[in-house]
PDB file of N, CA, C and O in Angstrom:
ATOM      1  N   MET A   1       7.848 -12.780   2.729  1.00  0.00           N
ATOM      2  CA  MET A   1       6.488 -13.243   2.885  1.00  0.00           C
ATOM      3  C   MET A   1       5.664 -12.640   1.742  1.00  0.00           C
ATOM      4  O   MET A   1       5.883 -11.498   1.340  1.00  0.00           O
ATOM      5  N   GLU A   2       4.730 -13.416   1.235  1.00  0.00           N
ATOM      6  CA  GLU A   2       3.867 -12.951   0.158  1.00  0.00           C
ATOM      7  C   GLU A   2       2.436 -12.773   0.679  1.00  0.00           C
ATOM      8  O   GLU A   2       1.918 -13.617   1.411  1.00  0.00           O
ATOM      9  N   ILE A   3       1.809 -11.652   0.285  1.00  0.00           N
ATOM     10  CA  ILE A   3       0.431 -11.382   0.715  1.00  0.00           C
ATOM     11  C   ILE A   3      -0.416 -10.978  -0.486  1.00  0.00           C
ATOM     12  O   ILE A   3       0.111 -10.586  -1.527  1.00  0.00           O
ATOM     13  N   LEU A   4      -1.718 -11.077  -0.331  1.00  0.00           N
ATOM     14  CA  LEU A   4      -2.672 -10.605  -1.329  1.00  0.00           C
ATOM     15  C   LEU A   4      -3.417  -9.428  -0.709  1.00  0.00           C
ATOM     16  O   LEU A   4      -4.028  -9.555   0.352  1.00  0.00           O
ATOM     17  N   LEU A   5      -3.358  -8.281  -1.386  1.00  0.00           N
ATOM     18  CA  LEU A   5      -3.979  -7.069  -0.869  1.00  0.00           C
ATOM     19  C   LEU A   5      -4.639  -6.336  -2.029  1.00  0.00           C
ATOM     20  O   LEU A   5      -3.977  -5.986  -3.007  1.00  0.00           O
ATOM     21  N   ASN A   6      -5.934  -6.107  -1.920  1.00  0.00           N
ATOM     22  CA  ASN A   6      -6.688  -5.439  -2.987  1.00  0.00           C
ATOM     23  C   ASN A   6      -6.493  -6.126  -4.338  1.00  0.00           C
ATOM     24  O   ASN A   6      -6.315  -5.467  -5.362  1.00  0.00           O
ATOM     25  N   HIS A   7      -6.528  -7.438  -4.326  1.00  0.00           N
ATOM     26  CA  HIS A   7      -6.442  -8.275  -5.525  1.00  0.00           C
ATOM     27  C   HIS A   7      -5.069  -8.276  -6.187  1.00  0.00           C
ATOM     28  O   HIS A   7      -4.934  -8.782  -7.301  1.00  0.00           O
ATOM     29  N   ILE A   8      -4.053  -7.728  -5.537  1.00  0.00           N
ATOM     30  CA  ILE A   8      -2.693  -7.728  -6.072  1.00  0.00           C
ATOM     31  C   ILE A   8      -1.790  -8.460  -5.091  1.00  0.00           C
ATOM     32  O   ILE A   8      -1.893  -8.264  -3.880  1.00  0.00           O
ATOM     33  N   ARG A   9      -0.908  -9.301  -5.611  1.00  0.00           N
ATOM     34  CA  ARG A   9       0.012 -10.075  -4.786  1.00  0.00           C
ATOM     35  C   ARG A   9       1.323  -9.296  -4.611  1.00  0.00           C
ATOM     36  O   ARG A   9       1.899  -8.803  -5.580  1.00  0.00           O
ATOM     37  N   TYR A  10       1.785  -9.194  -3.347  1.00  0.00           N
ATOM     38  CA  TYR A  10       3.014  -8.473  -3.006  1.00  0.00           C
ATOM     39  C   TYR A  10       3.967  -9.387  -2.255  1.00  0.00           C
ATOM     40  O   TYR A  10       3.541 -10.239  -1.475  1.00  0.00           O
ATOM     41  N   GLU A  11       5.241  -9.206  -2.493  1.00  0.00           N
ATOM     42  CA  GLU A  11       6.294  -9.843  -1.711  1.00  0.00           C
ATOM     43  C   GLU A  11       6.799  -8.784  -0.732  1.00  0.00           C
ATOM     44  O   GLU A  11       7.258  -7.721  -1.148  1.00  0.00           O
ATOM     45  N   LEU A  12       6.717  -9.073   0.568  1.00  0.00           N
ATOM     46  CA  LEU A  12       7.159  -8.134   1.599  1.00  0.00           C
ATOM     47  C   LEU A  12       8.593  -8.462   1.991  1.00  0.00           C
ATOM     48  O   LEU A  12       8.931  -9.623   2.221  1.00  0.00           O
ATOM     49  N   ASN A  13       9.429  -7.438   2.065  1.00  0.00           N
ATOM     50  CA  ASN A  13      10.845  -7.623   2.376  1.00  0.00           C
ATOM     51  C   ASN A  13      11.165  -7.102   3.773  1.00  0.00           C
ATOM     52  O   ASN A  13      10.491  -6.205   4.280  1.00  0.00           O
ATOM     53  N   ASP A  14      12.187  -7.663   4.382  1.00  0.00           N
ATOM     54  CA  ASP A  14      12.587  -7.289   5.738  1.00  0.00           C
ATOM     55  C   ASP A  14      13.008  -5.826   5.857  1.00  0.00           C
ATOM     56  O   ASP A  14      12.973  -5.260   6.949  1.00  0.00           O
ATOM     57  N   ASP A  15      13.405  -5.212   4.746  1.00  0.00           N
ATOM     58  CA  ASP A  15      13.875  -3.826   4.793  1.00  0.00           C
ATOM     59  C   ASP A  15      12.751  -2.797   4.685  1.00  0.00           C
ATOM     60  O   ASP A  15      13.020  -1.604   4.544  1.00  0.00           O
ATOM     61  N   GLY A  16      11.481  -3.249   4.750  1.00  0.00           N
ATOM     62  CA  GLY A  16      10.348  -2.326   4.717  1.00  0.00           C
ATOM     63  C   GLY A  16       9.882  -1.975   3.315  1.00  0.00           C
ATOM     64  O   GLY A  16       9.118  -1.027   3.128  1.00  0.00           O
ATOM     65  N   THR A  17      10.342  -2.739   2.327  1.00  0.00           N
ATOM     66  CA  THR A  17       9.893  -2.523   0.956  1.00  0.00           C
ATOM     67  C   THR A  17       9.012  -3.693   0.524  1.00  0.00           C
ATOM     68  O   THR A  17       8.997  -4.753   1.151  1.00  0.00           O
ATOM     69  N   ALA A  18       8.284  -3.468  -0.563  1.00  0.00           N
ATOM     70  CA  ALA A  18       7.426  -4.514  -1.125  1.00  0.00           C
ATOM     71  C   ALA A  18       7.570  -4.496  -2.641  1.00  0.00           C
ATOM     72  O   ALA A  18       7.852  -3.460  -3.242  1.00  0.00           O
ATOM     73  N   SER A  19       7.373  -5.659  -3.244  1.00  0.00           N
ATOM     74  CA  SER A  19       7.411  -5.795  -4.695  1.00  0.00           C
ATOM     75  C   SER A  19       6.107  -6.411  -5.162  1.00  0.00           C
ATOM     76  O   SER A  19       5.562  -7.296  -4.502  1.00  0.00           O
ATOM     77  N   VAL A  20       5.602  -5.948  -6.302  1.00  0.00           N
ATOM     78  CA  VAL A  20       4.449  -6.600  -6.916  1.00  0.00           C
ATOM     79  C   VAL A  20       4.977  -7.905  -7.495  1.00  0.00           C
ATOM     80  O   VAL A  20       5.899  -7.900  -8.310  1.00  0.00           O
ATOM     81  N   SER A  21       4.393  -9.022  -7.076  1.00  0.00           N
ATOM     82  CA  SER A  21       4.889 -10.327  -7.510  1.00  0.00           C
ATOM     83  C   SER A  21       3.939 -10.970  -8.526  1.00  0.00           C
ATOM     84  O   SER A  21       2.949 -10.360  -8.930  1.00  0.00           O
ATOM     85  N   LYS A  22       4.242 -12.176  -8.925  1.00  0.00           N
ATOM     86  CA  LYS A  22       3.468 -12.891  -9.943  1.00  0.00           C
ATOM     87  C   LYS A  22       2.027 -13.090  -9.482  1.00  0.00           C
ATOM     88  O   LYS A  22       1.777 -13.585  -8.383  1.00  0.00           O
ATOM     89  N   GLN A  23       1.100 -12.703 -10.325  1.00  0.00           N
ATOM     90  CA  GLN A  23      -0.321 -12.842 -10.025  1.00  0.00           C
ATOM     91  C   GLN A  23      -0.763 -14.275 -10.333  1.00  0.00           C
ATOM     92  O   GLN A  23      -0.453 -14.800 -11.402  1.00  0.00           O
ATOM     93  N   GLU A  24      -1.477 -14.901  -9.416  1.00  0.00           N
ATOM     94  CA  GLU A  24      -1.908 -16.280  -9.606  1.00  0.00           C
ATOM     95  C   GLU A  24      -3.113 -16.394 -10.524  1.00  0.00           C
ATOM     96  O   GLU A  24      -3.314 -17.429 -11.159  1.00  0.00           O
ATOM     97  N   LYS A  25      -3.910 -15.348 -10.599  1.00  0.00           N
ATOM     98  CA  LYS A  25      -5.046 -15.385 -11.502  1.00  0.00           C
ATOM     99  C   LYS A  25      -5.048 -14.108 -12.323  1.00  0.00           C
ATOM    100  O   LYS A  25      -4.469 -13.094 -11.935  1.00  0.00           O
ATOM    101  N   GLN A  26      -5.700 -14.181 -13.445  1.00  0.00           N
ATOM    102  CA  GLN A  26      -5.702 -13.036 -14.339  1.00  0.00           C
ATOM    103  C   GLN A  26      -6.443 -11.860 -13.727  1.00  0.00           C
ATOM    104  O   GLN A  26      -7.560 -11.999 -13.229  1.00  0.00           O
ATOM    105  N   ILE A  27      -5.809 -10.717 -13.771  1.00  0.00           N
ATOM    106  CA  ILE A  27      -6.417  -9.485 -13.290  1.00  0.00           C
ATOM    107  C   ILE A  27      -7.104  -8.818 -14.466  1.00  0.00           C
ATOM    108  O   ILE A  27      -6.568  -8.790 -15.574  1.00  0.00           O
ATOM    109  N   GLN A  28      -8.285  -8.284 -14.223  1.00  0.00           N
ATOM    110  CA  GLN A  28      -9.085  -7.636 -15.260  1.00  0.00           C
ATOM    111  C   GLN A  28      -9.163  -6.142 -14.996  1.00  0.00           C
ATOM    112  O   GLN A  28      -9.105  -5.709 -13.845  1.00  0.00           O
ATOM    113  N   GLY A  29      -9.295  -5.355 -16.050  1.00  0.00           N
ATOM    114  CA  GLY A  29      -9.543  -3.925 -15.919  1.00  0.00           C
ATOM    115  C   GLY A  29      -8.307  -3.131 -15.564  1.00  0.00           C
ATOM    116  O   GLY A  29      -7.187  -3.510 -15.905  1.00  0.00           O
ATOM    117  N   ASP A  30      -8.525  -2.014 -14.868  1.00  0.00           N
ATOM    118  CA  ASP A  30      -7.447  -1.108 -14.483  1.00  0.00           C
ATOM    119  C   ASP A  30      -6.871  -1.499 -13.131  1.00  0.00           C
ATOM    120  O   ASP A  30      -7.605  -1.922 -12.237  1.00  0.00           O
ATOM    121  N   VAL A  31      -5.560  -1.360 -12.981  1.00  0.00           N
ATOM    122  CA  VAL A  31      -4.864  -1.681 -11.737  1.00  0.00           C
ATOM    123  C   VAL A  31      -4.144  -0.428 -11.251  1.00  0.00           C
ATOM    124  O   VAL A  31      -3.478   0.255 -12.029  1.00  0.00           O
ATOM    125  N   ASN A  32      -4.281  -0.134  -9.971  1.00  0.00           N
ATOM    126  CA  ASN A  32      -3.578   0.985  -9.350  1.00  0.00           C
ATOM    127  C   ASN A  32      -2.574   0.417  -8.351  1.00  0.00           C
ATOM    128  O   ASN A  32      -2.955  -0.206  -7.360  1.00  0.00           O
ATOM    129  N   ILE A  33      -1.295   0.635  -8.621  1.00  0.00           N
ATOM    130  CA  ILE A  33      -0.255   0.180  -7.711  1.00  0.00           C
ATOM    131  C   ILE A  33       0.117   1.361  -6.815  1.00  0.00           C
ATOM    132  O   ILE A  33       0.609   2.376  -7.307  1.00  0.00           O
ATOM    133  N   PRO A  34      -0.111   1.239  -5.516  1.00  0.00           N
ATOM    134  CA  PRO A  34       0.161   2.361  -4.614  1.00  0.00           C
ATOM    135  C   PRO A  34       1.659   2.525  -4.353  1.00  0.00           C
ATOM    136  O   PRO A  34       2.444   1.614  -4.615  1.00  0.00           O
ATOM    137  N   SER A  35       2.042   3.670  -3.844  1.00  0.00           N
ATOM    138  CA  SER A  35       3.445   3.896  -3.502  1.00  0.00           C
ATOM    139  C   SER A  35       3.825   3.182  -2.205  1.00  0.00           C
ATOM    140  O   SER A  35       5.005   2.947  -1.943  1.00  0.00           O
ATOM    141  N   ALA A  36       2.818   2.838  -1.394  1.00  0.00           N
ATOM    142  CA  ALA A  36       3.061   2.124  -0.142  1.00  0.00           C
ATOM    143  C   ALA A  36       1.813   1.324   0.228  1.00  0.00           C
ATOM    144  O   ALA A  36       0.694   1.681  -0.139  1.00  0.00           O
ATOM    145  N   ILE A  37       2.032   0.239   0.960  1.00  0.00           N
ATOM    146  CA  ILE A  37       0.925  -0.579   1.476  1.00  0.00           C
ATOM    147  C   ILE A  37       1.145  -0.773   2.977  1.00  0.00           C
ATOM    148  O   ILE A  37       2.255  -0.604   3.482  1.00  0.00           O
ATOM    149  N   THR A  38       0.087  -1.123   3.667  1.00  0.00           N
ATOM    150  CA  THR A  38       0.176  -1.419   5.099  1.00  0.00           C
ATOM    151  C   THR A  38      -0.307  -2.837   5.329  1.00  0.00           C
ATOM    152  O   THR A  38      -1.370  -3.234   4.851  1.00  0.00           O
ATOM    153  N   TYR A  39       0.489  -3.594   6.070  1.00  0.00           N
ATOM    154  CA  TYR A  39       0.126  -4.969   6.424  1.00  0.00           C
ATOM    155  C   TYR A  39       0.493  -5.185   7.886  1.00  0.00           C
ATOM    156  O   TYR A  39       1.635  -4.959   8.288  1.00  0.00           O
ATOM    157  N   GLN A  40      -0.477  -5.622   8.675  1.00  0.00           N
ATOM    158  CA  GLN A  40      -0.302  -5.850  10.113  1.00  0.00           C
ATOM    159  C   GLN A  40       0.366  -4.643  10.777  1.00  0.00           C
ATOM    160  O   GLN A  40       1.340  -4.781  11.518  1.00  0.00           O
ATOM    161  N   GLU A  41      -0.179  -3.463  10.493  1.00  0.00           N
ATOM    162  CA  GLU A  41       0.231  -2.200  11.083  1.00  0.00           C
ATOM    163  C   GLU A  41       1.655  -1.772  10.721  1.00  0.00           C
ATOM    164  O   GLU A  41       2.200  -0.869  11.355  1.00  0.00           O
ATOM    165  N   LYS A  42       2.266  -2.401   9.719  1.00  0.00           N
ATOM    166  CA  LYS A  42       3.583  -1.995   9.254  1.00  0.00           C
ATOM    167  C   LYS A  42       3.459  -1.485   7.823  1.00  0.00           C
ATOM    168  O   LYS A  42       2.780  -2.086   6.992  1.00  0.00           O
ATOM    169  N   ARG A  43       4.123  -0.373   7.553  1.00  0.00           N
ATOM    170  CA  ARG A  43       4.067   0.253   6.232  1.00  0.00           C
ATOM    171  C   ARG A  43       5.246  -0.230   5.387  1.00  0.00           C
ATOM    172  O   ARG A  43       6.386  -0.266   5.850  1.00  0.00           O
ATOM    173  N   TYR A  44       4.949  -0.599   4.143  1.00  0.00           N
ATOM    174  CA  TYR A  44       5.964  -1.048   3.191  1.00  0.00           C
ATOM    175  C   TYR A  44       5.920  -0.150   1.963  1.00  0.00           C
ATOM    176  O   TYR A  44       4.847   0.070   1.401  1.00  0.00           O
ATOM    177  N   ARG A  45       7.069   0.371   1.538  1.00  0.00           N
ATOM    178  CA  ARG A  45       7.148   1.147   0.300  1.00  0.00           C
ATOM    179  C   ARG A  45       7.191   0.179  -0.882  1.00  0.00           C
ATOM    180  O   ARG A  45       8.007  -0.742  -0.896  1.00  0.00           O
ATOM    181  N   VAL A  46       6.328   0.379  -1.864  1.00  0.00           N
ATOM    182  CA  VAL A  46       6.329  -0.461  -3.057  1.00  0.00           C
ATOM    183  C   VAL A  46       7.412   0.095  -3.982  1.00  0.00           C
ATOM    184  O   VAL A  46       7.308   1.217  -4.479  1.00  0.00           O
ATOM    185  N   THR A  47       8.450  -0.711  -4.201  1.00  0.00           N
ATOM    186  CA  THR A  47       9.622  -0.229  -4.929  1.00  0.00           C
ATOM    187  C   THR A  47       9.870  -0.927  -6.256  1.00  0.00           C
ATOM    188  O   THR A  47      10.697  -0.472  -7.047  1.00  0.00           O
ATOM    189  N   SER A  48       9.164  -2.033  -6.515  1.00  0.00           N
ATOM    190  CA  SER A  48       9.429  -2.734  -7.773  1.00  0.00           C
ATOM    191  C   SER A  48       8.252  -3.617  -8.180  1.00  0.00           C
ATOM    192  O   SER A  48       7.366  -3.937  -7.387  1.00  0.00           O
ATOM    193  N   ILE A  49       8.289  -3.987  -9.438  1.00  0.00           N
ATOM    194  CA  ILE A  49       7.322  -4.921 -10.014  1.00  0.00           C
ATOM    195  C   ILE A  49       8.132  -6.044 -10.645  1.00  0.00           C
ATOM    196  O   ILE A  49       8.998  -5.800 -11.486  1.00  0.00           O
ATOM    197  N   TRP A  50       7.851  -7.259 -10.240  1.00  0.00           N
ATOM    198  CA  TRP A  50       8.590  -8.390 -10.796  1.00  0.00           C
ATOM    199  C   TRP A  50       8.405  -8.465 -12.307  1.00  0.00           C
ATOM    200  O   TRP A  50       7.336  -8.153 -12.831  1.00  0.00           O
ATOM    201  N   ASN A  51       9.445  -8.876 -12.986  1.00  0.00           N
ATOM    202  CA  ASN A  51       9.378  -9.136 -14.412  1.00  0.00           C
ATOM    203  C   ASN A  51       8.289 -10.189 -14.655  1.00  0.00           C
ATOM    204  O   ASN A  51       8.272 -11.226 -13.992  1.00  0.00           O
ATOM    205  N   CYS A  52       7.411  -9.935 -15.569  1.00  0.00           N
ATOM    206  CA  CYS A  52       6.310 -10.841 -15.916  1.00  0.00           C
ATOM    207  C   CYS A  52       5.255 -10.963 -14.813  1.00  0.00           C
ATOM    208  O   CYS A  52       4.515 -11.946 -14.785  1.00  0.00           O
ATOM    209  N   ALA A  53       5.173  -9.991 -13.912  1.00  0.00           N
ATOM    210  CA  ALA A  53       4.187 -10.044 -12.822  1.00  0.00           C
ATOM    211  C   ALA A  53       2.760 -10.145 -13.354  1.00  0.00           C
ATOM    212  O   ALA A  53       1.911 -10.788 -12.737  1.00  0.00           O
ATOM    213  N   PHE A  54       2.500  -9.523 -14.476  1.00  0.00           N
ATOM    214  CA  PHE A  54       1.152  -9.539 -15.046  1.00  0.00           C
ATOM    215  C   PHE A  54       1.089 -10.354 -16.332  1.00  0.00           C
ATOM    216  O   PHE A  54       0.225 -10.128 -17.179  1.00  0.00           O
ATOM    217  N   TYR A  55       2.007 -11.300 -16.468  1.00  0.00           N
ATOM    218  CA  TYR A  55       2.046 -12.151 -17.649  1.00  0.00           C
ATOM    219  C   TYR A  55       0.714 -12.878 -17.835  1.00  0.00           C
ATOM    220  O   TYR A  55       0.176 -13.464 -16.896  1.00  0.00           O
ATOM    221  N   ASN A  56       0.208 -12.830 -19.029  1.00  0.00           N
ATOM    222  CA  ASN A  56      -1.011 -13.528 -19.428  1.00  0.00           C
ATOM    223  C   ASN A  56      -2.284 -12.918 -18.818  1.00  0.00           C
ATOM    224  O   ASN A  56      -3.334 -13.559 -18.832  1.00  0.00           O
ATOM    225  N   CYS A  57      -2.207 -11.719 -18.295  1.00  0.00           N
ATOM    226  CA  CYS A  57      -3.396 -11.008 -17.812  1.00  0.00           C
ATOM    227  C   CYS A  57      -3.995 -10.259 -19.002  1.00  0.00           C
ATOM    228  O   CYS A  57      -3.862  -9.040 -19.110  1.00  0.00           O
ATOM    229  N   THR A  58      -4.642 -10.985 -19.876  1.00  0.00           N
ATOM    230  CA  THR A  58      -5.127 -10.425 -21.139  1.00  0.00           C
ATOM    231  C   THR A  58      -6.273  -9.433 -20.952  1.00  0.00           C
ATOM    232  O   THR A  58      -6.543  -8.642 -21.856  1.00  0.00           O
ATOM    233  N   GLY A  59      -6.944  -9.452 -19.817  1.00  0.00           N
ATOM    234  CA  GLY A  59      -8.032  -8.516 -19.551  1.00  0.00           C
ATOM    235  C   GLY A  59      -7.577  -7.230 -18.879  1.00  0.00           C
ATOM    236  O   GLY A  59      -8.395  -6.360 -18.585  1.00  0.00           O
ATOM    237  N   LEU A  60      -6.278  -7.105 -18.636  1.00  0.00           N
ATOM    238  CA  LEU A  60      -5.725  -5.911 -18.003  1.00  0.00           C
ATOM    239  C   LEU A  60      -5.726  -4.768 -19.000  1.00  0.00           C
ATOM    240  O   LEU A  60      -5.181  -4.903 -20.096  1.00  0.00           O
ATOM    241  N   THR A  61      -6.334  -3.632 -18.634  1.00  0.00           N
ATOM    242  CA  THR A  61      -6.445  -2.519 -19.567  1.00  0.00           C
ATOM    243  C   THR A  61      -5.492  -1.371 -19.254  1.00  0.00           C
ATOM    244  O   THR A  61      -5.109  -0.638 -20.167  1.00  0.00           O
ATOM    245  N   ALA A  62      -5.093  -1.189 -17.986  1.00  0.00           N
ATOM    246  CA  ALA A  62      -4.179  -0.106 -17.628  1.00  0.00           C
ATOM    247  C   ALA A  62      -3.557  -0.385 -16.255  1.00  0.00           C
ATOM    248  O   ALA A  62      -4.157  -1.034 -15.398  1.00  0.00           O
ATOM    249  N   ILE A  63      -2.335   0.129 -16.078  1.00  0.00           N
ATOM    250  CA  ILE A  63      -1.660   0.059 -14.782  1.00  0.00           C
ATOM    251  C   ILE A  63      -1.236   1.473 -14.431  1.00  0.00           C
ATOM    252  O   ILE A  63      -0.551   2.131 -15.214  1.00  0.00           O
ATOM    253  N   THR A  64      -1.641   1.947 -13.253  1.00  0.00           N
ATOM    254  CA  THR A  64      -1.240   3.259 -12.767  1.00  0.00           C
ATOM    255  C   THR A  64      -0.161   3.063 -11.721  1.00  0.00           C
ATOM    256  O   THR A  64      -0.343   2.337 -10.744  1.00  0.00           O
ATOM    257  N   ILE A  65       0.981   3.733 -11.945  1.00  0.00           N
ATOM    258  CA  ILE A  65       2.110   3.652 -11.024  1.00  0.00           C
ATOM    259  C   ILE A  65       2.425   5.071 -10.571  1.00  0.00           C
ATOM    260  O   ILE A  65       2.666   5.942 -11.408  1.00  0.00           O
ATOM    261  N   PRO A  66       2.429   5.325  -9.258  1.00  0.00           N
ATOM    262  CA  PRO A  66       2.688   6.699  -8.791  1.00  0.00           C
ATOM    263  C   PRO A  66       4.122   7.143  -9.070  1.00  0.00           C
ATOM    264  O   PRO A  66       4.495   8.269  -8.739  1.00  0.00           O
TER     265      PRO A  66
END
């Protein structure tokens, strides 16, 4: 299942992990990717970023990864 949380799109996996997925619109400024997210009272560990997840986000200035 894919969700949008804090302006970032995530793919949620059955094993309790999440991946940053392809962004539908260009993200601007600094982005902070957390080590975990919560959706519908379930915690998911963010374990990966899809290849080209931020492709063409020309206004992106920094990505913070814990």
